[in-house]
N, C-alpha and C positions, 0 to 999 in steps of 0.2 A: 337717839341714833343708837345704832348698834355696830359693833365691831366684827370684821371678818375673821377668821381663825386662819393662822398660818397656812394650815390645808388648805382653806378656801382661797387664800390668796396666791398660792403656786397653783392651783386651778386656773383661777383667773388669769396670771400671768402667761400660761400656755395657751391661752386663746387668741387667734390671729384678728377675727372678725367675731362681732358680737350682735344678736337681734335685739334691736331696740324697741320696745311696747311703749306707745303713748295711747291716751284715748281724749276725745274733747271732753267738754262738761257734760254734753248731752250722751257720752258714753261711747261715739263711732271711734274704733281702734284704727291703728296704723302700727306696722311694723316695718322698720328699715334695719338693713344691716349696717354697721357703723365699725371704722377700723382704727380710726383716730382716738382710741381709749386709753387712760392711763388710771392705774392705782397710785393715789397720791399717800393716803394712808389706809390703815384697816377701815376706816369711816368714810372716807371720802374718794370719789371716783369722778375724774373729768374726762368729758367727752368733747372734741372738736367738732363743731358744726361746720362744715364745708360745703353741704349741699342741701339740708334738710329744709322744708316748706312745712308740709302737714304735721312732722313731727314738733316743729316750734309752734306752729300755730296752736296745736291740742297743747303744750307745757304752758302757754300764756293764759289757757283757760284751765287748765287743770294740771300744777304741776307736781306730777306723780310719774315714774317711770318706771320700767321692771326691764331688766338686763338678764339675759338667758345664757349660761355657761354650760357648754357641752360640744362635744366633737370628739373624733376618733383618738387624739391624744389626751383627753380629758379622761379620768378615773373618777367616775361621778357625775352628776348634773345639779347645777344649782340656778333657782331663780332668785334674783337679788330684785327686791322693791326698795325704791328710793324717794325721796324728796328731791325736786329740783329746781335750783336758781339759775337763770340765764344771765350770764354776764356778757356785755358788748362794750364794754370799758373798764379801764383800770389795770393794776399791775397783775393779777392773775390772767385776765383776757388777754393783755400784752405776753406773758410766759406762753400760753398757749398758743399765740401766733407763731414765736418764734419755735416751739417745738415742731409745729406742724410744718414750717417752711423747713427747718433741719430734716424733715422724714422725706417730703415732696415739695422742692422749690417751687413748683407751679400751682399749689393748692392755695386757695385763699380761707382763711378762716373767719367766720362770719359772725359766729359767737361762741362762748364757752358754756357748756352745760355743768354745772356743778352737781352731782348726785350725793346726796348723804343717805349712806345705806339704812333702812328702818326695819328691814325685815328681810329673812333668807330662809328660802325652802327647799326640800330634796325633792328633784324632779326625776329623779332614777327610777325605772320602772322597778316594780315589786310592792312588797307589803308597807314600806314606808316612804311611797310616792304621795307628794303633796305633804309631808310632814315638816311643820315648822322647824327650823334648826335654831335660828335667832330671832 
């Protein structure tokens, strides 16, 4: 796994919603906006699954995902690739359920996606676009 730099973590924390991309084992892509996203440490991102169907199906077949970090409030642009574990029981899942309830009481957390960062790319337009950063 790789660790996000402090600058990358600041960019991450400035985001509100993240596009999350997945693909089935046959390569059928899917992208959804996710809001229950938490940077746990420089190598670990948690996502609370409140509504996902196709993404979860894809991740069960192909446990890899990509988060896109960009917006008007962000200086730069990151593409974060990760290996994903889906948790539906256990203390981390229970903690995520509590985090989601604290954020919005009527949301129901169906599972916790634990993303372990594997690669980070620059996606800002220009000569370094697509350059692997980590």
